[in-house]
One Martini backbone bead per residue (centre of mass of N, CA, C, O) as a GRO file, in nm:
protein
  116
    1GLN     BB    1   0.929   0.534  -0.170
    2VAL     BB    2   0.783   0.207  -0.240
    3GLN     BB    3   0.891  -0.135  -0.273
    4LEU     BB    4   0.728  -0.441  -0.391
    5VAL     BB    5   0.841  -0.791  -0.393
    6GLU     BB    6   0.723  -1.081  -0.514
    7SER     BB    7   0.740  -1.437  -0.417
    8GLY     BB    8   0.655  -1.802  -0.457
    9GLY     BB    9   0.481  -1.880  -0.659
   10GLY     BB   10   0.245  -2.134  -0.800
   11LEU     BB   11   0.216  -2.481  -0.850
   12VAL     BB   12  -0.018  -2.686  -0.659
   13GLN     BB   13  -0.133  -2.924  -0.474
   14ALA     BB   14  -0.352  -3.036  -0.284
   15GLY     BB   15  -0.200  -2.998   0.044
   16GLY     BB   16   0.010  -2.809  -0.003
   17SER     BB   17   0.299  -2.581  -0.021
   18LEU     BB   18   0.377  -2.227   0.039
   19ARG     BB   19   0.612  -1.943   0.007
   20LEU     BB   20   0.583  -1.611   0.052
   21SER     BB   21   0.748  -1.311  -0.064
   22CYS     BB   22   0.830  -0.967   0.065
   23ALA     BB   23   1.020  -0.712  -0.065
   24ALA     BB   24   1.133  -0.417   0.092
   25SER     BB   25   1.168  -0.073  -0.021
   26GLY     BB   26   1.253   0.213   0.140
   27SER     BB   27   1.014   0.396   0.335
   28ILE     BB   28   0.924   0.166   0.601
   29PHE     BB   29   0.944   0.257   0.912
   30SER     BB   30   0.628   0.401   0.929
   31PHE     BB   31   0.448   0.179   0.937
   32SER     BB   32   0.126   0.020   1.025
   33ALA     BB   33   0.099  -0.209   0.789
   34MET     BB   34   0.119  -0.558   0.685
   35GLY     BB   35   0.037  -0.765   0.387
   36TRP     BB   36  -0.208  -0.994   0.247
   37TYR     BB   37  -0.361  -1.038  -0.067
   38ARG     BB   38  -0.646  -1.146  -0.276
   39GLN     BB   39  -0.735  -1.243  -0.630
   40ALA     BB   40  -0.991  -1.372  -0.790
   41PRO     BB   41  -1.168  -1.450  -1.043
   42GLY     BB   42  -1.442  -1.231  -1.015
   43LYS     BB   43  -1.316  -1.101  -0.756
   44GLN     BB   44  -1.242  -0.953  -0.478
   45ARG     BB   45  -1.028  -0.815  -0.287
   46GLU     BB   46  -0.859  -0.982  -0.009
   47LEU     BB   47  -0.786  -1.052   0.301
   48VAL     BB   48  -0.548  -1.268   0.460
   49ALA     BB   49  -0.291  -1.110   0.599
   50SER     BB   50  -0.181  -0.926   0.900
   51PHE     BB   51   0.029  -0.660   1.047
   52THR     BB   52   0.122  -0.459   1.290
   53ARG     BB   53   0.349  -0.265   1.442
   54GLY     BB   54   0.244  -0.391   1.729
   55GLY     BB   55   0.171  -0.716   1.641
   56ASN     BB   56  -0.095  -0.749   1.514
   57ILE     BB   57  -0.298  -1.019   1.399
   58ASN     BB   58  -0.461  -1.093   1.079
   59LEU     BB   59  -0.704  -1.343   0.983
   60ALA     BB   60  -0.866  -1.515   0.778
   61ASP     BB   61  -1.091  -1.758   0.825
   62SER     BB   62  -1.003  -1.938   0.567
   63VAL     BB   63  -0.679  -1.955   0.697
   64LYS     BB   64  -0.704  -2.064   0.959
   65GLY     BB   65  -0.449  -2.303   1.040
   66ARG     BB   66  -0.268  -2.259   0.752
   67PHE     BB   67  -0.170  -1.967   0.784
   68THR     BB   68   0.137  -1.758   0.797
   69ILE     BB   69   0.267  -1.461   0.936
   70SER     BB   70   0.583  -1.288   0.869
   71GLY     BB   71   0.897  -1.126   0.979
   72ASP     BB   72   1.208  -0.957   0.857
   73ASN     BB   73   1.378  -0.688   0.949
   74ALA     BB   74   1.664  -0.726   0.822
   75LYS     BB   75   1.511  -0.787   0.522
   76ASN     BB   76   1.241  -0.655   0.464
   77THR     BB   77   1.042  -0.916   0.512
   78VAL     BB   78   0.750  -1.091   0.405
   79TYR     BB   79   0.555  -1.374   0.503
   80LEU     BB   80   0.368  -1.661   0.352
   81GLN     BB   81   0.250  -1.943   0.498
   82MET     BB   82   0.120  -2.223   0.305
   83ASN     BB   83  -0.107  -2.467   0.405
   84SER     BB   84  -0.330  -2.675   0.300
   85LEU     BB   85  -0.411  -2.640   0.016
   86LYS     BB   86  -0.668  -2.503  -0.192
   87PRO     BB   87  -0.839  -2.430  -0.471
   88GLU     BB   88  -0.962  -2.161  -0.330
   89ASP     BB   89  -0.662  -2.025  -0.319
   90THR     BB   90  -0.678  -1.931  -0.592
   91ALA     BB   91  -0.457  -1.657  -0.684
   92VAL     BB   92  -0.363  -1.332  -0.651
   93TYR     BB   93  -0.088  -1.216  -0.467
   94TYR     BB   94  -0.060  -0.936  -0.239
   95CYS     BB   95   0.135  -0.686  -0.131
   96ASN     BB   96   0.113  -0.469   0.169
   97ILE     BB   97   0.143  -0.116   0.265
   98LYS     BB   98   0.080   0.093   0.550
   99TYR     BB   99  -0.019   0.425   0.644
  100SER     BB  100  -0.144   0.659   0.867
  101TYR     BB  101  -0.175   0.884   0.617
  102GLY     BB  102  -0.326   0.700   0.374
  103VAL     BB  103  -0.099   0.523   0.252
  104ASP     BB  104  -0.041   0.278  -0.013
  105TYR     BB  105   0.118  -0.031  -0.120
  106TRP     BB  106   0.193  -0.241  -0.410
  107GLY     BB  107   0.242  -0.514  -0.560
  108GLN     BB  108   0.236  -0.718  -0.854
  109GLY     BB  109   0.215  -1.009  -0.793
  110THR     BB  110   0.128  -1.363  -0.730
  111GLN     BB  111   0.074  -1.676  -0.848
  112VAL     BB  112  -0.177  -1.908  -0.726
  113THR     BB  113  -0.206  -2.267  -0.788
  114VAL     BB  114  -0.463  -2.510  -0.713
  115SER     BB  115  -0.488  -2.843  -0.749
  116SER     BB  116  -0.715  -3.133  -0.742
   0.00000   0.00000   0.00000
């Protein structure tokens, strides 16, 4: 069993920054990918940023140049640094971990609200 706990969301003005954290516990050693997704009201959940166990990073076009994903192995924590935030970044952000055998886990989500 894997538990993912997100933190760091909040209310910020357009142009501001936030850093989201996702602390993972449990059997995470054999994961294939970890990342962040978001879901805005009335929209489908979408990938924001992820990295594979091999180190490949994938960023949504809408956040390239503004968001950075990173991890701290010692702390089993994944971060999403979000700069130059825009109102359209407003969403609930979810941490996700995937395994090669087809199982994945989600965090409870953290709200990010960007005011104009």
